[in-house]
C-alpha positions in Angstrom: -23.0 15.2 1.8 -21.3 17.3 -0.7 -18.8 19.8 -1.1 -21.7 22.5 0.1 -21.8 20.8 3.3 -21.6 23.6 6.2 -18.5 21.9 7.9 -16.6 22.1 4.8 -17.9 25.3 3.3 -14.9 27.7 3.3 -12.4 25.1 2.7 -9.4 26.8 0.6 -8.5 23.8 -1.7 -10.7 22.3 -4.4 -8.3 18.9 -4.0 -9.1 18.9 -0.4 -13.1 19.4 -0.9 -12.7 17.0 -4.0 -11.3 14.1 -1.8 -13.6 14.8 1.1 -16.9 14.6 -0.9 -15.8 11.9 -3.3 -15.1 9.7 -0.1 -18.4 10.4 1.4 -20.3 10.1 -1.6 -18.8 6.6 -2.6 -19.6 5.5 0.9 -23.2 5.4 -0.3 -22.6 2.0 -2.1 -20.9 0.2 0.9 -24.1 -1.0 2.1 -25.1 -3.0 -0.8 -21.8 -4.5 -0.9 -21.3 -5.3 2.6 -24.8 -7.1 2.9 -24.3 -9.5 -0.1 -25.3 -12.9 1.0 -23.0 -14.9 -1.0 -19.6 -13.5 0.8 -17.8 -15.1 3.4 -18.3 -13.9 7.0 -16.9 -10.6 8.4 -13.5 -11.3 10.0 -12.1 -13.6 7.4 -10.0 -12.8 4.3 -8.3 -15.2 2.1 -4.8 -15.6 2.7 -1.4 -16.4 1.2 1.9 -18.0 2.2 5.0 -15.9 2.9 7.6 -18.0 4.5 6.2 -19.5 7.4 3.5 -16.9 7.8 -0.2 -16.6 6.5 -0.7 -13.5 5.3 -4.0 -11.5 4.5 -4.4 -10.9 0.7 -5.0 -7.5 1.8 -2.5 -5.6 3.9 -3.3 -2.3 5.7 -0.6 0.2 4.4 1.1 3.2 5.8 1.1 6.4 3.7 -2.3 7.7 5.1 -1.3 7.2 8.3 2.3 8.9 7.8 0.3 11.6 5.8 1.4 10.7 2.6 -1.5 11.4 0.4 0.0 12.0 -3.2 -2.9 14.7 -3.1 -1.0 17.8 -2.2 0.0 19.3 1.2 -3.3 20.0 2.5 -4.4 16.3 2.3 -1.1 15.6 3.8 -1.9 17.6 6.8 -5.3 16.4 7.1 -4.5 12.7 7.3 -1.6 13.4 10.0 -4.0 15.5 12.0 -6.4 12.3 11.7 -4.0 9.4 12.5 -3.2 10.0 15.9 -1.2 7.1 17.6 -4.7 6.1 19.5 -6.7 6.4 16.4 -4.1 4.6 14.6 -4.3 1.7 17.0 -8.2 1.7 16.5 -7.7 1.4 12.7 -5.5 -1.3 13.0 -7.8 -3.0 15.6 -10.8 -2.4 13.0 -8.7 -3.9 10.1 -8.1 -7.2 12.4 -11.8 -7.5 13.0 -11.9 -7.7 9.3 -9.4 -10.3 8.7 -6.7 -8.0 8.0 -3.7 -9.8 9.8 -1.0 -7.8 8.5 0.3 -4.2 8.7 3.0 -2.7 6.2 4.6 0.7 8.2 7.7 2.7 8.1 10.0 3.3 10.9 9.1 6.3 12.9 8.1 7.2 16.5 4.7 6.8 15.8 5.0 3.2 14.2 7.0 2.4 17.6 4.3 3.7 19.6 1.4 2.3 17.5 3.0 -1.0 17.5 3.8 -1.4 21.0 0.2 -0.4 22.1 -1.1 -3.2 19.6 1.0 -5.8 21.3 0.1 -4.6 24.8 -3.6 -4.9 23.8 -3.4 -8.3 22.6 -3.1 -8.0 19.0 -2.1 -10.9 16.8 -1.4 -8.9 13.7 2.1 -9.1 11.8 4.2 -6.2 11.1 6.1 -5.9 7.8 8.3 -3.0 7.5 9.3 -0.7 4.7 12.8 1.0 5.1 16.2 1.5 3.3 19.8 1.7 4.7 21.5 -1.4 5.8 22.7 0.3 8.9 19.2 1.0 10.1 18.2 -2.8 9.9 19.2 -3.7 13.4 17.7 -0.4 15.1 14.4 -1.1 13.4 14.2 -4.6 14.4 14.8 -3.9 18.0 12.4 -1.0 18.2 9.2 -2.5 16.0 10.3 -6.3 15.7 8.7 -7.1 12.4 8.5 -10.5 11.0 9.9 -8.9 7.4 11.6 -5.8 6.0 11.5 -4.7 2.3 13.7 -1.9 0.9 11.8 1.3 0.3 10.7 1.5 -3.5 11.8 4.8 -4.1 15.2 4.4 -2.8 15.6 1.0 -5.1 14.5 3.0 -8.2 17.2 5.6 -7.2 20.0 3.1 -6.4 19.3 1.0 -9.5 19.5 4.5 -11.8 22.5 5.2 -10.0 24.2 1.8 -10.6 24.4 1.1 -7.0 21.9 -1.9 -7.1 24.7 -3.7 -5.0 23.6 -1.7 -2.1 19.9 -2.7 -2.3 21.4 -6.4 -2.6 23.4 -5.8 0.6 20.4 -4.7 2.3 18.3 -7.8 1.6 21.4 -9.7 2.9 21.4 -8.1 5.9 17.9 -8.6 6.6 18.0 -12.4 6.3 21.4 -12.2 8.5 19.1 -10.6 11.0 16.6 -13.8 10.7 13.7 -11.6 8.8 12.0 -12.4 5.5 13.3 -9.7 3.1 11.8 -8.1 0.2 12.3 -5.6 -2.6 9.8 -2.7 -3.3 10.0 -0.7 -6.3 7.9 1.6 -8.8 10.0 0.8 -11.7 9.0 -2.5 -13.2 12.5 -2.9 -14.4 14.0 -3.2 -10.9 11.7 -6.2 -10.0 12.7 -7.8 -13.3 16.3 -7.2 -12.9 16.2 -8.9 -9.2 14.2 -11.8 -10.1 16.6 -12.2 -13.2 19.9 -11.9 -11.4 18.4 -14.6 -8.8 18.7 -12.5 -5.7 17.7 -14.3 -2.5 14.6 -12.3 -1.7 11.4 -13.5 -0.3 8.8 -11.3 -1.8 8.7 -8.0 -3.8 6.4 -5.0 -3.2 5.2 -3.8 -6.9 4.0 -0.2 -7.2 1.1 -0.2 -10.0 2.4 3.6 -10.9 5.9 4.3 -11.9 5.6 7.2 -10.1 9.8 8.0 -9.8 10.1 8.0 -13.8 10.4 11.9 -14.0 13.6 11.1 -11.8 15.1 8.8 -14.0 16.7 10.0 -17.2 16.2 7.0 -19.5 12.7 6.7 -18.4 11.9 10.5 -18.4 12.9 10.6 -22.1 10.5 7.8 -22.9 7.6 9.4 -20.9 4.6 11.0 -23.0 3.7 14.3 -22.2 0.8 14.5 -19.4 -2.2 16.4 -20.9 -3.5 16.9 -17.8 -2.9 18.9 -14.7 -1.1 16.5 -12.1 -2.8 16.1 -8.5 -0.2 16.9 -6.2 3.4 16.3 -7.8 3.0 12.9 -9.1 2.0 11.9 -12.7 -0.3 8.5 -12.6 0.0 7.1 -16.0 -3.3 5.2 -16.9 -1.3 2.0 -18.4 1.3 1.7 -15.5 -0.9 -1.1 -13.8 -0.9 -3.3 -16.9 3.1 -3.0 -17.3 4.0 -3.9 -13.7 1.3 -6.7 -13.3 2.8 -8.3 -16.8 6.1 -8.2 -14.3 4.4 -9.7 -11.4 3.1 -12.6 -13.5 6.5 -13.2 -14.6 8.3 -13.7 -11.4 7.9 -16.5 -9.1 8.2 -14.9 -5.8 5.2 -13.6 -3.9 4.5 -9.6 -5.0 2.2 -7.3 -3.0 1.0 -4.6 -5.2 0.4 -1.1 -4.0 -1.5 2.0 -4.9 -4.1 0.1 -6.8 -6.4 3.0 -6.1 -4.0 5.6 -7.8 -3.5 7.2 -4.4 -7.3 8.1 -4.0 -7.6 8.9 -7.7 -9.8 5.7 -8.4 -12.1 6.6 -5.1 -14.5 8.9 -7.0 -17.2 6.0 -6.6 -17.4 2.8 -4.8 -18.0 1.3 -8.4 -14.4 2.5 -9.4 -12.9 1.2 -6.2 -14.5 -2.2 -6.7 -13.2 -2.3 -10.3 -9.7 -1.5 -9.2 -9.8 -4.3 -6.6 -11.3 -6.6 -9.6 -8.7 -5.5 -11.8 -5.8 -6.0 -9.5 -6.9 -9.4 -8.4 -7.2 -10.7 -11.7 -4.1 -9.6 -12.9 -1.5 -10.8 -10.2 -1.0 -14.3 -9.2 -2.8 -16.3 -6.9 0.4 -16.4 -4.5 0.3 -12.3 -4.4 -1.3 -9.8 -2.3 -2.3 -6.1 -2.2 -1.2 -3.4 0.2 -4.0 -0.8 0.6 -3.7 2.5 2.5 -7.3 3.8 3.7 -8.8 6.8 5.3 -11.7 6.0 7.1 -12.9 9.2 8.3 -15.8 9.7 6.2 -17.1 5.9 5.9 -16.1 2.4 6.6 -13.3 1.8 3.9 -12.2 -1.2 5.9 -15.4 -3.0 5.7 -15.8 -2.1 2.2 -12.2 -2.8 0.9 -12.6 -6.1 2.6 -15.7 -7.2 0.9 -13.9 -6.8 -2.5 -11.1 -8.8 -1.4 -13.7 -11.6 -0.1 -15.6 -11.2 -3.7 -12.1 -11.0 -5.9 -9.5 -12.3 -3.7 -10.5 -16.0 -3.4 -7.6 -18.3 -4.1 -9.7 -21.6 -4.5 
């Protein structure tokens, strides 16, 4: 299939056509990857330790489920229409079948419904929440019962830039007081470095491979090089950002979960590119770290393909 497929003909947005056609075309290589004879059996993934929990080195991410494509409004809407609560449950069940034992989500009515349905159907999947606002912690725990909560990355970056890092620290303390594992997410590598250097009692970090909030932070914006290309959506993904963030990841002792390793779809033009992104990520992070990957399996089995790359590159022994 290509952008000339009759089912897609007439679509108004090039970004939509590009995303769909690239996803389908890249799926042609999945069969070869999935049939490699020297890979572990389906249903098993390498795991790491997080507190008392064993967590798969690939966690199923939330952004596509929530309709956050980072590709523009039309793709956002496309994802929201696809990920109904029932289809989201089916997606997570498919992840669990491939050995993904943890899902990172954001609080919403949909999340509450989906997590309840997963538990009612006997799922053993663990749930890690991404949130912000100390006052919301109690309600989030009561509604969705996560085993861990991380402070939202965009909010972290903004608060640190505004001199309000203490509010982020208070959030971490509140999560711990409620008996859960507590983490900090950030797009700005300096935030991760500061938390580690100041000795916060965090259990883990979520580390974005791209510093997407730099244009909202005056000091970072002044250092940014002009982007010679038109951005897809409203975010600029700088090529060298993953190298910068993973240098920090290797310096901190706590487990880190890298996210946006595929550049929110910008590295999904072929399965070769996807495979290289997984290889790069696992070679650059610590053996005690993992990845959070959002998936949109509407056109081919991204779950199985990505799981194969984790088995190939994410072995810890």
